[in-house]
N, C-alpha and C positions, 0 to 999 in steps of 0.2 A: 504492500499500500502506500502510494507516494505522499509526500508533504502533504496537497491539497488537499485527500481523501482521510490523510489522518485531521487536518483541520476542522476540516466539516466535522467528522468523528466525534469532537471536543466540542464542539456547540451546539448540536442539533440540541434542542427540547423540545418538550411540551409544548403547544402554542396552548392559547387561549382563548377565548371569546369576551368579550365584555359588553356590555350597552352601553355608548356614552353619550352625555349630551355635548350635543355640536353650538357652540357661541357664536350668534351671528347681530348684528345692531339693526337688522330688519326685524330677526326672529330665529327662535332659536327651535332645534329639529333632533328628535335621536336617532339614531345609527348604531346597529349593528356589527361592533368593527371586530375581527378574524382575523390572530397573528400568523404570523410565518414562524413551520419551526428551525428554518433553516437560518432566516436571519442575513440573508442576499436574496438579492431582487436577478435572476437571471434570465437579462433585458439590455438592450446598450441604453445610452440615453440619447433620448430626442432631441437638442437643441434646436429651437429654432428663433432666430439674429432678426432681430427689427427694431435696431436701433436707432431709438430717438436719436434726432437731429440735433450738429450744435448748437445752434439757433434756438433751442428751447430753452425758457430760461432753467427747467427741473432738472435741465442736465450742463452739470458745473463746468466738466472739463478739467479742470490739475486734479493732477497723478498726486497719485499718494502710494506709501508699501503698506499695506494688507493685514493686520494681524488679530483679524477677526474675521470670522461668519457670522453674521446677524438672522438669527429664524423669526420672522413674523408666519400670525396669518392673516389672510385678508380681513375676514369679521364679516366677512359679506357671504351668508349664505343662498338669496335669489337664486335659481336654478342655471338662469345664462350669464351671470356673473363669475363666468370662467378664465381661465389662464390670458384667453386669447382676448378676453376682451378687455382683461385689467392692461397687457401690456399695450393693448394700443389707447386706453385712458393715457400711459407716462407717452408714447411717442406725440399724441394728440392736443395732451394738455387739457383735452375734454372728459368732464364728468361728468356726461346726460345735460350738455348744455352748460356747464357752468365748470368755472377756470380750477382746473388742478397741477399742483405745486411741487408734487410728492417726487418720488422715485425711486426705486429700485435695482440692482440689476439684471435681477431673474423671477419669473413668476413660474409655479410648478402648478399641472395636474396632471390630469392620469392623460389626458390628451396630448402632451408634450409640454417640455419648459421656455419657455416665450423669454429671449436674451432682450434685455433695455437700455443697460449702461454698459459702457466696460470696464469688467472687472477694474483695473486701476484707475478708475475715475470716484471722484468725491459722489457721494447720490445722499436725494434728502431721504432720509424714512426712520433713522434709530432717534428723529428726537430732543439731538444733542447739540445741537447746535453744527453750525463750521466752523469755527472760530478757534478750537480745540485741536491738536494733534495728539495722537497714544505723547506719553510723554511719564519718563520716572523722575523722582523724586527720590534719593538719597535721602534716608532717615541716620543713618550714622547705628542703628541698633543694630546691633548684630542677632544673625538669624539662632531660634534654639527648635528644637523639637516637633514643641508646642505653640502656634502664633494666634494673637485674642487682639484687636482691634477695638478701640472705644475711641470716644470722644470725652474729652475732661477741659471742661474752658477754654472754647472753644478750638482745642487741636488734638492731632490724632493723637493716640496716645498707643505704641505695642506693647505688650506684659506690660503693663501698667510703668512703659518710660516716653517722654513726651518724645517727641517725633520734632519736633517746632515745625510741624509744617500746620498750615490752620485748613481747619472742615470749611466746609459753606457755614453759612448765617442765613438765617431766616428771620420770620418774623418769630421764632418760636424757639427755645432750646433746645437743639439736636441734639439725639444721642444716636448710640448704635441703635437702637428700636426705629430709628427711621433709616437706615438701610433696608435700600434694596434686599428681593428676598435671596437673587447668591452674590451679595457682598461688596467688596470696595476691592479694588485690584490692590493686591501688594504680593510682590516677587522678591525673592531670594535672588543676587547679584553682588559678585564679589564677597561677598558673606555674608553682607548687608541686605535689611530691609529696604523695599524699596513703592516708595505709594506714587498712585498712577492719577491722573489729571480726575478731580469730583467736581459735582455739582449739586443743588438741589434745585429739584425738581418742580415748580410750583402747583404745577396741571393734579400730579401727582402723589406730591408730596413725601419724597421720596429723596433719598443720597442715592446719587447714580454718577455713572464713568463715564468720560466725555471718551470720542474715539468711536463712536459707531457712525455717524454717517461717512467721516476723514478716512478712517483707517476698516471701515466694515462690509462688507461683501454682504449686502442684502440680498433675503430672496426670501418672496411670501410664496405660502402654501395658501392655494386655495382650500375652504371648507363648503363651497357650496352645494347646492342640495343633488343629489346623483351622480359624487362622484363618490368613490373606493376612499376612506378616506387612511388607509391601512399600506392601500399601493400608493401613497400620494407622498407618506412618509417612507415608504419604502424610496423610490421618486428621488426625496429628495439625500438620503441619507448617500444614496448612490451618486448626485453632484455633488455635497457636500464634500465626500470622499474625495472627487475627480479635485474639488477647489482645491481642500486639503495639501492634496498633491502636489499642485501647481504653484502651488504659495510657501510652500512648507512651513503649513500649517499643525496642529497638533487638536486632538479632544477638545481639549481644556480653551483652545480658542474659537469654537464654536460656543455661540451664547445666544439668549433669550433675549429681545428689544427689551424685558421685560429690566436685564443688566444697565441700557443707554437712555431709559428712563423714568425706570417704575410704573408704565403704563404693564395691566396684565394682561400681553402677549408674546408669545401665542396662545390665545386664550384659550384655546379648546384642547390643545396639548396639557398644559398647565392644568385644568381644574379637572381634569380626566388623570391628574399623577403619571402619565404618560415618557414625561422628558426625558429621565433616566432610559427607558428602553427605547426610545429615538434615539438616542447616544451606542446606543450598544449596537442598537443597526448599522449606526456611522463604523463604528470600530471596527464590525466584522467586511461590513463595504469597503474599506481603509487596506485590510490587510489581503481581503483578495483580490482586491486591483495588485499590490505590488507583488502577489504569485502570479498575476497575468502577465506584469510586465518583465516576468521573468521568464517567459514561454508559453505557459501555460493555457492553454485554449479548456474551457469546463463547462458543460451543459450537464442542464437534467433531464431524467425521461420518465415522465412518471407510469409508476402500474399503478394503483389506486384511482378513481375514478374523480376524490375526492380533492386532486394538486393537479397545478398548472405548468407545464415548461418552465414560468416563471418563478415558481417555485409560491403560488396565491393556492392558499385555499378557498376551497370554496362550501365544506360547512366540516365540522368535526364531530359526524357518527357512527365513522365507522376509523377502521384502521390507516394508518397511511403509510404508503410502499410508493417508493421511489430508487432510480437508480441515478448516483451521479458521475459522468465518466470527465477524462482528461485525457488528452493530446499532447506532448511534447516530444518536439525531433520525431515526428513520426512513432511514437509510442502513447498506445493508446492505453491507458484504467479505466476499473471503474468496481464503485463498491454500491452495494445495494443495500440502503436504509428500509427501517419498519419501525415507524412507532408509533406504539398499543397505548388504551388503556386513554382512547378522546372523547370528552363529549362534550355536549352543550353546557 
């Protein structure tokens, strides 16, 4: 058994079904989500170029190094507002006869991925303005096995030591309880803690991080009624893995819109506790991409009728059987996988 088949043998798990609420600003709806046992989508990315013209107000044009991939959902449950619809909204700057000044690099749906703004340019999606690039400030505090960040007297403290770096100000006394759910950027560099650029978002009443617009690749995921939401998570994960590879990023660099503004976005993923599951999909997609770059061609052949050649499940009413085949240097290998005891 080669390294690809061994890897899949380690990660394949019993899938589950979950009835989720999809949250939209027009209406919410219920959706029956069925996960994949493989965490990998056996399909290629379908990226449709629909780049907004440089004359647009929502295409900034300035080039910036990318430090993040910023995940959103459209918040739009109306059935016709799919990826093509939102991509054209960005391109035309017209949202049903109203000006549209936001922008994002990609929008993902079952029908494909639309590419709206070049990856290396600034886009207007994260809510943290474009005045600040990604930056790190040395606290001078030596790194320790554990790290706790707090605010005291208007300054950030790490492990009860004053960093001398001012925290954002507001019309109230801010504490660590005002941090966004994903926290404040703190990294270890040259043995000391460094803090990123932060601000207080008045709209969402949260301390958030800069760098989303300028240094993030913004991706919107469609949640409109009629979409297979889990398939969108898998397509999104595959796109993230490709962007990680192209921009030398890591899993920790994939962050929700919430991190940069405090907004509850991507709301459906967050409220249904699926963020960590999504990151696992990205991790698997990235590892398989690495194996494919080593020369492997990888395919799935269904045996049971409840799984597709993409690796998607139709139901959980019976056992799941499939074969994964690999080809490298004209050497073909395969293994049959069998998952028992599945149920709705």
